[in-house]
C-alpha positions as CSV (number, residue, x, y, z in Angstrom):
1,M,-73.1,70.7,64.1
2,N,-69.6,69.6,64.5
3,I,-69.2,66.1,66.5
4,K,-66.0,66.1,68.7
5,H,-64.1,62.8,68.4
6,F,-62.3,61.8,72.1
7,V,-60.3,59.0,72.9
8,I,-60.3,57.4,76.5
9,P,-56.8,56.5,76.7
10,V,-56.0,53.2,78.7
11,F,-52.2,52.4,78.7
12,V,-51.3,48.7,79.3
13,P,-47.1,49.5,79.4
14,H,-44.8,46.8,78.1
15,K,-47.8,44.3,78.2
16,G,-47.7,41.3,75.3
17,C,-44.2,42.3,74.3
18,P,-41.3,40.5,75.1
19,F,-39.0,42.7,73.1
20,D,-36.6,45.4,74.2
21,C,-36.3,47.6,71.0
22,I,-33.3,49.6,71.4
23,Y,-35.1,52.9,71.9
24,C,-37.9,51.3,74.1
25,N,-38.8,52.3,78.0
26,Q,-42.5,52.0,77.6
27,K,-43.5,53.1,81.3
28,K,-41.4,56.3,80.7
29,I,-43.1,57.2,77.4
30,S,-46.5,56.3,78.7
31,G,-46.0,58.1,81.9
32,Q,-47.5,55.1,83.7
33,V,-45.6,52.6,86.0
34,N,-48.3,50.8,87.4
35,E,-49.9,47.8,85.5
36,I,-53.6,48.3,84.4
37,T,-56.1,46.6,86.5
38,E,-59.9,46.1,86.0
39,D,-60.7,48.6,88.7
40,S,-58.1,51.4,87.5
41,M,-59.3,51.0,83.9
42,R,-62.7,51.8,85.1
43,S,-61.7,54.7,87.1
44,T,-60.1,56.0,84.0
45,I,-63.0,55.8,81.8
46,E,-65.3,57.4,84.4
47,T,-63.0,60.1,84.9
48,H,-62.8,60.8,81.3
49,L,-66.6,60.2,80.6
50,A,-67.4,62.9,83.1
51,S,-65.4,65.6,81.2
52,I,-67.0,64.9,77.7
53,K,-70.2,66.0,76.5
54,D,-73.1,63.4,75.4
55,N,-72.9,64.5,71.8
56,S,-69.3,63.4,71.2
57,F,-67.9,60.3,69.4
58,V,-66.0,58.4,72.2
59,E,-63.5,55.5,71.9
60,I,-61.4,53.7,74.3
61,G,-57.8,53.3,73.0
62,F,-55.4,50.7,74.4
63,Y,-51.9,52.1,73.9
64,G,-48.3,51.5,75.5
65,G,-48.0,47.9,75.0
66,S,-48.8,45.5,72.4
67,F,-52.5,44.6,73.0
68,T,-52.7,41.4,71.1
69,G,-49.7,39.8,72.8
70,I,-51.4,39.8,76.4
71,E,-52.8,36.6,77.6
72,K,-56.1,35.9,75.6
73,D,-57.7,35.9,79.2
74,Q,-56.5,39.5,80.1
75,Q,-57.3,40.8,76.8
76,L,-61.1,39.2,77.2
77,K,-61.2,41.0,80.4
78,L,-60.1,44.6,79.4
79,L,-62.2,44.3,76.2
80,K,-65.5,43.3,78.1
81,I,-65.1,46.2,80.5
82,A,-64.6,48.1,77.3
83,N,-67.9,46.8,75.8
84,E,-70.1,47.4,78.9
85,Y,-69.4,51.2,78.2
86,I,-70.6,50.4,74.6
87,N,-73.5,48.4,75.4
88,K,-74.8,51.4,77.8
89,G,-74.2,53.7,74.8
90,K,-71.5,55.9,76.5
91,V,-68.8,54.7,74.2
92,H,-69.0,54.0,70.7
93,S,-66.1,52.0,69.7
94,I,-62.4,50.4,70.5
95,R,-59.0,51.1,69.1
96,L,-55.8,49.5,70.1
97,S,-51.9,49.0,69.0
98,T,-50.0,46.1,68.4
99,R,-46.8,44.5,66.7
100,P,-47.5,43.5,63.3
101,D,-46.4,40.1,64.2
102,Y,-48.8,40.1,66.5
103,I,-52.2,39.4,64.0
104,N,-53.7,36.6,62.9
105,T,-57.1,36.0,61.5
106,E,-58.0,34.0,65.0
107,I,-57.0,37.3,66.9
108,L,-59.0,39.4,64.4
109,D,-62.1,37.5,64.7
110,Y,-62.7,38.3,68.5
111,L,-61.4,41.9,68.1
112,K,-64.1,42.2,65.7
113,E,-66.6,40.3,68.4
114,Y,-65.6,43.0,70.8
115,H,-66.3,45.9,68.6
116,V,-62.6,46.9,68.1
117,E,-62.9,48.9,65.0
118,T,-59.4,50.5,64.6
119,I,-56.2,48.5,64.6
120,E,-53.0,50.8,65.1
121,L,-49.5,48.7,64.1
122,G,-46.2,49.8,65.4
123,V,-44.3,49.5,62.1
124,Q,-41.4,51.9,62.7
125,S,-39.5,51.8,59.4
126,L,-40.3,49.4,56.0
127,S,-36.0,48.7,55.8
128,D,-35.0,45.2,57.4
129,E,-31.9,47.0,58.0
130,V,-33.5,49.7,60.2
131,L,-35.9,47.0,61.8
132,K,-32.9,44.9,62.5
133,K,-30.7,47.4,64.2
134,S,-33.6,48.6,66.3
135,C,-34.2,45.3,67.7
136,R,-38.0,45.3,66.7
137,G,-38.0,41.5,66.0
138,H,-40.4,41.4,63.3
139,S,-39.8,42.1,59.5
140,V,-41.2,44.1,56.6
141,N,-43.1,41.1,55.4
142,D,-45.0,40.8,59.0
143,V,-46.2,44.4,58.3
144,I,-47.3,43.9,54.9
145,T,-49.0,40.5,55.9
146,S,-50.8,42.1,59.0
147,S,-51.8,45.1,57.3
148,H,-53.6,43.0,54.4
149,L,-55.4,41.0,57.1
150,I,-56.4,43.7,59.0
151,K,-57.9,45.9,55.8
152,N,-59.6,42.7,54.5
153,S,-61.4,41.9,57.9
154,G,-62.6,45.3,57.8
155,F,-60.6,47.3,60.4
156,K,-59.6,50.6,59.8
157,L,-55.7,50.5,59.8
158,G,-53.4,52.7,61.6
159,I,-49.4,52.8,60.9
160,Q,-47.0,54.1,63.3
161,T,-43.6,55.0,62.4
162,M,-40.4,56.5,63.7
163,I,-37.6,58.4,62.0
164,G,-34.1,58.7,62.9
165,L,-33.6,54.8,64.2
166,P,-30.2,53.5,63.9
167,G,-29.0,53.1,60.7
168,D,-32.0,55.2,59.2
169,S,-31.8,58.1,56.8
170,K,-34.0,60.7,55.2
171,S,-34.1,58.5,52.3
172,K,-35.1,55.5,54.0
173,D,-38.1,57.6,55.6
174,I,-39.2,58.7,52.3
175,Y,-38.7,55.1,51.2
176,T,-41.1,54.4,54.4
177,A,-43.6,56.5,53.9
178,K,-44.2,55.7,50.2
179,K,-44.4,51.8,51.1
180,V,-46.7,53.0,54.1
181,V,-49.0,54.5,51.3
182,E,-49.1,51.7,49.3
183,L,-50.8,49.5,52.1
184,K,-53.3,52.2,52.3
185,P,-53.6,53.0,56.0
186,D,-56.6,55.2,57.3
187,I,-54.4,57.1,59.5
188,V,-50.5,57.4,60.2
189,R,-48.6,58.4,63.3
190,I,-44.7,59.5,63.0
191,Y,-42.6,59.7,66.0
192,P,-39.0,61.0,66.1
193,T,-36.3,58.7,67.7
194,L,-35.8,60.2,71.4
195,V,-33.1,59.0,73.6
196,I,-34.6,57.8,76.7
197,K,-33.2,57.1,80.1
198,G,-33.3,53.3,80.8
199,T,-32.8,52.2,77.2
200,M,-30.2,50.2,75.0
201,L,-30.0,53.4,72.8
202,E,-29.1,55.6,75.8
203,T,-26.3,53.6,76.5
204,M,-25.3,53.8,72.6
205,Y,-25.7,57.6,72.5
206,Y,-23.2,58.1,75.3
207,N,-20.6,55.5,73.8
208,K,-21.2,57.6,70.7
209,E,-22.7,54.8,68.7
210,Y,-25.5,56.6,67.9
211,I,-26.1,60.0,66.7
212,P,-29.9,61.5,67.1
213,L,-31.5,63.9,64.2
214,T,-31.3,67.5,65.1
215,L,-34.5,69.2,65.5
216,D,-34.2,71.0,62.2
217,D,-33.7,67.9,60.6
218,A,-36.6,65.9,62.4
219,V,-38.6,68.8,60.8
220,D,-37.6,68.9,57.6
221,I,-38.3,65.1,57.3
222,C,-41.4,65.3,59.0
223,A,-42.6,67.9,56.7
224,D,-41.8,65.8,53.8
225,L,-43.6,62.5,55.0
226,I,-46.6,64.6,55.7
227,Q,-46.8,66.1,52.4
228,I,-46.8,62.7,51.1
229,Y,-49.6,61.0,53.2
230,E,-51.9,64.0,52.8
231,E,-51.2,64.2,48.8
232,N,-52.4,60.4,48.9
233,G,-55.8,61.0,51.1
234,I,-53.8,59.8,54.4
235,T,-54.6,61.4,57.8
236,V,-51.7,62.2,59.6
237,I,-53.2,62.0,63.3
238,R,-49.9,62.8,65.5
239,V,-46.6,63.9,64.9
240,G,-44.2,63.9,68.1
241,L,-44.6,62.2,71.2
242,Q,-47.1,63.7,73.6
243,T,-45.4,65.5,76.3
244,T,-45.8,64.2,79.7
245,E,-44.1,64.2,83.4
246,N,-41.5,61.9,81.9
247,I,-41.3,62.9,78.1
248,N,-39.9,66.1,78.5
249,E,-36.3,67.6,77.7
250,H,-35.9,68.5,81.5
251,S,-36.9,64.8,82.5
252,D,-36.2,61.4,80.9
253,V,-35.4,62.7,77.4
254,V,-31.7,62.2,77.3
255,A,-31.3,63.4,73.9
256,G,-32.8,63.9,70.5
257,P,-35.2,66.2,68.5
258,F,-38.0,66.8,71.4
259,H,-40.5,69.7,70.8
260,P,-43.9,69.6,72.4
261,A,-45.1,71.3,68.9
262,L,-43.3,69.2,66.3
263,R,-46.2,69.2,64.0
264,Q,-46.6,72.8,64.0
265,L,-42.9,73.2,63.0
266,A,-43.1,70.9,60.1
267,E,-46.5,72.3,59.1
268,S,-44.5,76.0,59.0
269,R,-41.9,74.1,57.2
270,I,-44.4,72.9,54.6
271,F,-45.5,76.4,53.9
272,L,-42.1,78.0,53.6
273,K,-41.1,75.5,51.0
274,K,-44.3,76.4,49.2
275,V,-43.8,80.0,49.5
276,I,-39.9,79.6,48.2
277,D,-41.1,77.7,44.9
278,S,-43.8,80.4,44.3
279,I,-41.0,83.0,44.6
280,V,-38.5,81.2,42.2
281,K,-41.5,80.0,40.1
282,N,-43.1,83.6,39.4
283,K,-39.5,85.3,39.5
284,L,-40.0,87.5,42.5
285,E,-36.3,86.9,43.9
286,K,-35.3,90.7,43.2
287,E,-38.3,92.3,44.3
288,K,-38.0,94.7,47.6
289,G,-40.7,92.9,49.3
290,I,-43.8,90.2,49.0
291,V,-46.9,89.5,50.5
292,I,-48.2,85.8,50.9
293,K,-51.7,85.3,51.1
294,T,-53.6,82.4,52.5
295,G,-56.5,81.2,54.5
296,S,-56.6,82.7,57.9
297,R,-56.3,79.4,59.9
298,Y,-53.2,78.9,58.0
299,I,-51.6,82.6,58.8
300,S,-49.8,81.6,62.0
301,S,-48.2,78.2,59.9
302,V,-47.0,80.9,57.0
303,I,-45.6,83.1,59.7
304,G,-43.8,80.2,61.6
305,Q,-43.1,80.1,65.4
306,K,-41.4,83.4,66.5
307,R,-41.9,84.5,62.9
308,T,-39.0,82.1,61.7
309,N,-40.3,81.9,57.9
310,I,-40.3,85.9,57.8
311,C,-36.9,86.3,59.0
312,Y,-35.6,83.2,57.0
313,L,-37.2,84.9,54.0
314,K,-35.9,88.4,54.3
315,E,-32.8,87.1,54.8
316,K,-32.6,84.5,52.1
317,F,-33.7,87.1,49.4
318,A,-32.9,90.4,50.7
319,F,-36.5,91.6,51.0
320,D,-37.5,94.5,52.9
321,E,-40.7,93.6,53.6
322,V,-42.5,90.4,54.0
323,K,-46.4,90.6,54.5
324,V,-48.8,88.2,55.4
325,R,-52.5,88.6,54.3
326,E,-56.0,86.7,55.0
327,A,-57.4,85.1,51.6
328,E,-60.4,82.6,52.7
329,N,-60.9,81.7,49.0
330,L,-57.6,80.2,49.1
331,G,-58.0,77.6,51.9
332,K,-54.8,76.1,52.7
333,E,-53.0,77.2,49.7
334,I,-50.7,80.0,49.1
335,L,-50.7,83.0,46.8
336,V,-47.3,85.2,46.4
337,E,-47.0,88.6,45.0
338,K,-44.7,91.5,45.1
339,I,-45.8,94.3,47.0
340,H,-47.2,97.2,44.9
341,T,-45.8,100.4,46.0
């Protein structure tokens, strides 16, 4: 029996973070304007628990701000509430996100005492130039030091990165991904840089000092990064910001590669590249048509949203036909053959 995994999100918008990264407006990104209180936290947890089945694995996740930068007394109040539900058997563990420069052995000691299992670091980039231009306020060395502390203390490590920051490039994003692999995180998130209302980046954008990635470029970079992580056994748990009332191209997203299904687009791009490589390797370019075989759950990714991959292949190679067929023995792999008439 498959056990479902649920994370109850508790947002602490901009709490604990004195920095104003140029892309950041946490209250817009999290979709929450009011600060978290003990009563509102309990209400959030109870509301989610009411819809979760008893045999599920449930975590409470503190997101939105730098949790370990909050005053320690406030951290402990929130952790104690979370532990009430752990002690009742309704919640199994806690996860949180914070900054790389807000981690030390003392902090890790009390986080462990309060059943925190996963710590995600907002790393964004492993280029000091990009970090400086983004006003992050921490260095690459801070990331390396805190990651090692977290891993050595027995926590699961999560790394959050961004693409398309000021001073960034595809080569720097790939460099960051390869350096992240060396840190051996358990999970990774990939976010595209969006221009959000009320940020310094918005001013830069209107002053033509910053040009955001196109959606196509973002998809291409994300596809490469997903492959790097998956090839190294690292789980990518999110690609792209979650759509909220605020994070929407008709609301507070001024510009940038926003798409509600960015991951799906990136995974379709990965399959497209695999198909093209197979066509070239097997010298199928001059055939009248091809059939692509893969596991049933990956057929939609091979086809692409609105059949974009099929259309691209027909145009690029002048195929009359491109068919996709189910082959469960292949799983996530693909097999490309000429169509036999």
